[in-house]
Each structure stands twice: as structure tokens, then as C-alpha cells.
DRENLOMI-587504 format. One record per residue: residue number from 1; residue in one letter; x, y, z of N, C-alpha, C in turn. Coordinates in nm, 2 decimals, padded with zeros to 4 digits. Layout:
BEGIN
   num   residuo     n.px     n.py     n.pz    ca.px    ca.py    ca.pz     c.px     c.py     c.pz
   NUM         A        X        Y        Z        X        Y        Z        X        Y        Z
...
***
This chain:
BEGIN
   num   residuo     n.px     n.py     n.pz    ca.px    ca.py    ca.pz     c.px     c.py     c.pz
     1         M   -08.49   -03.14   -04.19   -08.53   -03.01   -04.18   -08.41   -02.92   -04.14
     2         A   -08.39   -02.81   -04.21   -08.27   -02.72   -04.19   -08.29   -02.64   -04.06
     3         K   -08.18   -02.62   -03.99   -08.18   -02.54   -03.87   -08.20   -02.39   -03.91
     4         K   -08.27   -02.32   -03.83   -08.30   -02.18   -03.85   -08.20   -02.10   -03.77
     5         K   -08.13   -02.01   -03.84   -08.03   -01.92   -03.77   -08.10   -01.81   -03.69
     6         T   -08.06   -01.80   -03.56   -08.13   -01.70   -03.48   -08.06   -01.56   -03.48
     7         G   -07.93   -01.56   -03.53   -07.86   -01.44   -03.53   -07.80   -01.40   -03.40
     8         I   -07.82   -01.49   -03.30   -07.76   -01.46   -03.17   -07.70   -01.59   -03.12
     9         S   -07.59   -01.58   -03.05   -07.51   -01.70   -03.01   -07.58   -01.76   -02.88
    10         K   -07.54   -01.88   -02.86   -07.60   -01.95   -02.74   -07.54   -01.88   -02.61
    11         T   -07.42   -01.84   -02.62   -07.36   -01.76   -02.51   -07.44   -01.64   -02.48
    12         Q   -07.47   -01.56   -02.58   -07.55   -01.44   -02.56   -07.69   -01.47   -02.51
    13         L   -07.75   -01.58   -02.55   -07.88   -01.62   -02.50   -07.87   -01.65   -02.35
    14         I   -07.77   -01.71   -02.31   -07.75   -01.74   -02.17   -07.72   -01.62   -02.09
    15         L   -07.64   -01.53   -02.14   -07.61   -01.40   -02.07   -07.74   -01.32   -02.06
    16         N   -07.82   -01.32   -02.16   -07.95   -01.25   -02.15   -08.04   -01.31   -02.05
    17         A   -08.05   -01.44   -02.04   -08.13   -01.51   -01.94   -08.08   -01.48   -01.80
    18         L   -07.94   -01.47   -01.79   -07.88   -01.44   -01.66   -07.91   -01.30   -01.62
    19         A   -07.91   -01.21   -01.71   -07.94   -01.07   -01.68   -08.09   -01.05   -01.63
    20         K   -08.18   -01.13   -01.69   -08.32   -01.13   -01.65   -08.34   -01.19   -01.51
    21         S   -08.27   -01.30   -01.48   -08.28   -01.36   -01.35   -08.15   -01.41   -01.30
    22         P   -08.07   -01.32   -01.24   -07.93   -01.36   -01.20   -07.92   -01.47   -01.09
    23         N   -08.03   -01.49   -01.02   -08.02   -01.59   -00.92   -08.07   -01.73   -00.96
    24         A   -08.10   -01.74   -01.09   -08.15   -01.87   -01.14   -08.04   -01.97   -01.15
    25         T   -08.07   -02.09   -01.13   -07.97   -02.20   -01.14   -07.94   -02.23   -01.28
    26         P   -07.83   -02.29   -01.31   -07.80   -02.33   -01.45   -07.90   -02.43   -01.51
    27         K   -07.96   -02.52   -01.42   -08.06   -02.61   -01.47   -08.19   -02.53   -01.51
    28         E   -08.23   -02.43   -01.43   -08.35   -02.36   -01.47   -08.33   -02.28   -01.60
    29         I   -08.21   -02.22   -01.62   -08.18   -02.15   -01.74   -08.18   -02.24   -01.86
    30         A   -08.12   -02.36   -01.84   -08.11   -02.46   -01.95   -08.25   -02.50   -01.99
    31         E   -08.34   -02.52   -01.89   -08.48   -02.56   -01.92   -08.55   -02.45   -02.00
    32         S   -08.53   -02.32   -01.96   -08.59   -02.22   -02.03   -08.54   -02.20   -02.17
    33         L   -08.42   -02.24   -02.20   -08.36   -02.24   -02.33   -08.36   -02.37   -02.40
    34         K   -08.45   -02.46   -02.36   -08.45   -02.60   -02.41   -08.46   -02.60   -02.57
    35         A   -08.52   -02.51   -02.63   -08.54   -02.51   -02.77   -08.40   -02.49   -02.84
    36         Y   -08.30   -02.44   -02.77   -08.17   -02.41   -02.83   -08.07   -02.52   -02.80
    37         K   -08.12   -02.63   -02.73   -08.04   -02.74   -02.69   -07.91   -02.70   -02.61
    38         I   -07.94   -02.62   -02.51   -07.83   -02.58   -02.42   -07.84   -02.66   -02.29
    39         T   -07.72   -02.71   -02.25   -07.71   -02.80   -02.13   -07.68   -02.72   -02.01
    40         P   -07.72   -02.77   -01.89   -07.69   -02.70   -01.77   -07.54   -02.68   -01.75
    41         G   -07.46   -02.77   -01.79   -07.31   -02.76   -01.78   -07.26   -02.64   -01.86
    42         Y   -07.31   -02.62   -01.98   -07.27   -02.51   -02.06   -07.32   -02.38   -01.99
    43         V   -07.44   -02.38   -01.94   -07.49   -02.26   -01.87   -07.40   -02.23   -01.75
    44         S   -07.36   -02.33   -01.68   -07.27   -02.31   -01.56   -07.13   -02.25   -01.60
    45         T   -07.08   -02.30   -01.71   -06.95   -02.25   -01.76   -06.96   -02.10   -01.80
    46         I   -07.07   -02.06   -01.86   -07.09   -01.92   -01.90   -07.11   -01.84   -01.78
    47         K   -07.20   -01.89   -01.69   -07.23   -01.81   -01.57   -07.11   -01.78   -01.48
    48         F   -07.03   -01.88   -01.46   -06.92   -01.86   -01.36   -06.79   -01.82   -01.43
    49         T   -06.78   -01.80   -01.56   -06.66   -01.75   -01.62   -06.68   -01.62   -01.70
    50         K   -06.80   -01.57   -01.70   -06.83   -01.45   -01.78   -06.75   -01.33   -01.74
    51         G   -06.72   -01.32   -01.61   -06.64   -01.20   -01.57   -06.50   -01.23   -01.54
    52         A   -06.45   -01.34   -01.58   -06.31   -01.38   -01.55   -06.20   -01.29   -01.61
    53         G   -06.23   -01.24   -01.72   -06.13   -01.15   -01.79   -06.14   -01.00   -01.74
    54         K   -06.23   -00.97   -01.65   -06.26   -00.84   -01.61   -06.20   -00.81   -01.47
    55         K   -06.12   -00.89   -01.42   -06.07   -00.87   -01.28   -05.96   -00.76   -01.29
    56         S   -05.96   -00.68   -01.18   -05.85   -00.58   -01.17   -05.72   -00.65   -01.14
    57         K   -05.62   -00.57   -01.15   -05.48   -00.62   -01.12   -05.47   -00.68   -00.98
    58         K   -05.53   -00.61   -00.88   -05.53   -00.66   -00.75   -05.59   -00.79   -00.73
    59         E   -05.69   -00.82   -00.80   -05.76   -00.95   -00.79   -05.69   -01.07   -00.86
    60         R   -05.60   -01.04   -00.95   -05.54   -01.15   -01.02   -05.41   -01.19   -00.95
    61         G   -05.41   -01.32   -00.92   -05.29   -01.38   -00.87   -05.21   -01.31   -00.76
    62         R   -05.09   -01.35   -00.74   -05.01   -01.30   -00.63   -04.94   -01.17   -00.68
    63         N   -04.92   -01.08   -00.58   -04.84   -00.96   -00.62   -04.69   -00.99   -00.59
    64         K   -04.61   -00.90   -00.63   -04.46   -00.92   -00.62   -04.42   -00.94   -00.47
    65         A   -04.48   -00.87   -00.38   -04.44   -00.88   -00.24   -04.46   -01.02   -00.18
    66         T   -04.57   -01.08   -00.22   -04.60   -01.21   -00.16   -04.54   -01.33   -00.24
    67         S   -04.49   -01.30   -00.36   -04.43   -01.41   -00.44   -04.28   -01.43   -00.41
    68         K   -04.22   -01.33   -00.34   -04.08   -01.35   -00.31   -04.06   -01.45   -00.19
    69         K   -03.96   -01.53   -00.20   -03.93   -01.62   -00.10   -03.86   -01.55    00.02
    70         A   -03.90   -01.59    00.14   -03.84   -01.54    00.26   -03.70   -01.60    00.27
    71         T   -03.60   -01.52    00.32   -03.47   -01.57    00.35   -03.47   -01.64    00.49
    72         R   -03.40   -01.75    00.50   -03.40   -01.83    00.62   -03.26   -01.86    00.66
    73         A   -03.24   -01.88    00.79   -03.10   -01.92    00.83   -03.07   -02.06    00.78
    74         P   -02.96   -02.08    00.72   -02.93   -02.21    00.66   -02.88   -02.32    00.76
    75         N   -02.85   -02.28    00.88   -02.79   -02.38    00.97   -02.89   -02.45    01.06
    76         R   -03.01   -02.45    01.03   -03.11   -02.53    01.11   -03.11   -02.67    01.08
    77         A   -03.14   -02.76    01.17   -03.15   -02.90    01.14   -03.26   -02.93    01.05
    78         A   -03.24   -03.02    00.95   -03.34   -03.05    00.85   -03.45   -03.13    00.91
    79         S   -03.43   -03.20    01.02   -03.53   -03.29    01.08   -03.64   -03.20    01.15
    80         T   -03.61   -03.08    01.19   -03.71   -02.99    01.26   -03.79   -02.91    01.16
    81         R   -03.76   -02.92    01.03   -03.83   -02.84    00.94   -03.96   -02.90    00.89
    82         G   -04.06   -02.82    00.86   -04.19   -02.87    00.80   -04.17   -02.89    00.65
    83         G   -04.27   -02.92    00.58   -04.26   -02.95    00.44   -04.22   -02.83    00.36
    84         D   -04.24   -02.70    00.41   -04.21   -02.59    00.33   -04.08   -02.53    00.37
    85         G   -04.00   -02.59    00.45   -03.86   -02.55    00.49   -03.85   -02.46    00.61
    86         F   -03.96   -02.43    00.68   -03.96   -02.36    00.80   -03.94   -02.45    00.92
    87         A   -03.87   -02.41    01.02   -03.85   -02.49    01.14   -03.99   -02.48    01.22
    88         I   -04.02   -02.59    01.29   -04.14   -02.60    01.36   -04.15   -02.49    01.46
    89         E   -04.03   -02.46    01.53   -04.03   -02.35    01.63   -04.06   -02.22    01.56
    90         E   -04.02   -02.19    01.44   -04.05   -02.07    01.37   -04.20   -02.06    01.34
    91         L   -04.26   -02.17    01.30   -04.40   -02.17    01.27   -04.48   -02.14    01.40
    92         L   -04.44   -02.20    01.51   -04.51   -02.18    01.64   -04.50   -02.04    01.68
    93         A   -04.38   -01.98    01.67   -04.36   -01.84    01.71   -04.44   -01.75    01.62
    94         A   -04.45   -01.78    01.49   -04.53   -01.70    01.40   -04.68   -01.71    01.44
    95         K   -04.72   -01.83    01.48   -04.86   -01.85    01.52   -04.89   -01.76    01.65
    96         R   -04.80   -01.77    01.74   -04.82   -01.69    01.86   -04.83   -01.54    01.83
    97         L   -04.74   -01.49    01.74   -04.73   -01.35    01.70   -04.86   -01.31    01.64
    98         S   -04.91   -01.40    01.54   -05.03   -01.36    01.47   -05.15   -01.36    01.57
    99         E   -05.15   -01.44    01.67   -05.26   -01.44    01.77   -05.26   -01.31    01.85
   100         Q   -05.14   -01.27    01.88   -05.12   -01.14    01.96   -05.16   -01.02    01.88
   101         L   -05.14   -01.03    01.75   -05.17   -00.91    01.66   -05.31   -00.91    01.61
   102         G   -05.39   -01.01    01.64   -05.53   -01.01    01.60   -05.56   -01.10    01.47
   103         G   -05.47   -01.19    01.44   -05.50   -01.28    01.33   -05.39   -01.27    01.22
   104         I   -05.39   -01.37    01.13   -05.29   -01.38    01.03   -05.30   -01.26    00.93
   105         D   -05.42   -01.22    00.89   -05.43   -01.11    00.80   -05.37   -00.98    00.85
   106         R   -05.40   -00.95    00.98   -05.34   -00.83    01.05   -05.19   -00.84    01.06
   107         A   -05.14   -00.96    01.09   -05.00   -00.98    01.10   -04.93   -00.95    00.97
   108         K   -04.99   -01.00    00.86   -04.93   -00.98    00.73   -04.93   -00.83    00.69
   109         E   -05.04   -00.76    00.73   -05.04   -00.61    00.70   -04.93   -00.54    00.77
   110         L   -04.91   -00.58    00.90   -04.81   -00.51    00.98   -04.67   -00.54    00.93
   111         L   -04.65   -00.67    00.90   -04.52   -00.71    00.85   -04.49   -00.64    00.71
   112         H   -04.59   -00.63    00.63   -04.57   -00.56    00.50   -04.53   -00.42    00.52
   113         A   -04.60   -00.35    00.62   -04.57   -00.21    00.65   -04.43   -00.20    00.70
   114         L   -04.39   -00.29    00.79   -04.26   -00.29    00.85   -04.16   -00.31    00.74
   115         G   -04.18   -00.39    00.64   -04.09   -00.41    00.53   -04.07   -00.28    00.45
   116         K   -04.18   -00.21    00.43   -04.17   -00.08    00.36   -04.08    00.02    00.43
   117         I   -04.10    00.02    00.56   -04.02    00.12    00.65   -03.87    00.08    00.64
   118         Q   -03.84   -00.05    00.65   -03.70   -00.09    00.66   -03.63   -00.08    00.52
   119         D   -03.70   -00.08    00.41   -03.64   -00.07    00.28   -03.59    00.07    00.25
***
């Protein structure tokens, strides 16, 4: 028996089903589209990647400021460094500073603002 063309892709069927019930699980959507032989895995792929190309520039990856490597003093003993090249004392001092400033995110904001002022 020949397959009947529906004129609509499986992806579009899934997107339509998601529009009708956005909180439905991939398994529930796959069961509702059983006639089209759609698997829950495929529904999951479509559901969680449908907006991947629509992210703003801020949401994509690292920005230039955070991707630059920090300069460090080269004369520290290698045995006191962590895996990323920072001395343990430096990391502990950074931890104390971030706790004083209200957390890591706040410390980052302040250091970023300071960097703008100094440039």
C-alpha cells in the first residue's frame, strides 16, 4: 500500500502539537501522532532545539570580556597552583572578596565596571 502524502512535515506536525499543548511530554505528543510513526526521541529533539537559532547575541557563548585570559605574575611556585594556573592563595582571596561583595556574580559585575573605568 502506498504512503499518502500529508503535505506537512513531521517537524511541523510536532510544532503544531507543541503549540496546542506546550507542557505535554515528548511521549504524550508521540502517542498523539502515532499515525505518523513519530518517536518520543524525535519529538524531544524538535521540542528542545526549535528555538536554538533564535538566541540573541547576549545569550550565545562567551563575550569578548570573559574570553580574555587574565594576566598573572609568572614568578609563583608551580606546586601552589591549581589546575587552571591560579595560586591557591589567589583563589582563596578571590573567594573572600566575592563573599564580601555579595557573591560571585556581583563581584564579576564590579570587576567588569572597574575594568571599564581603568581602560
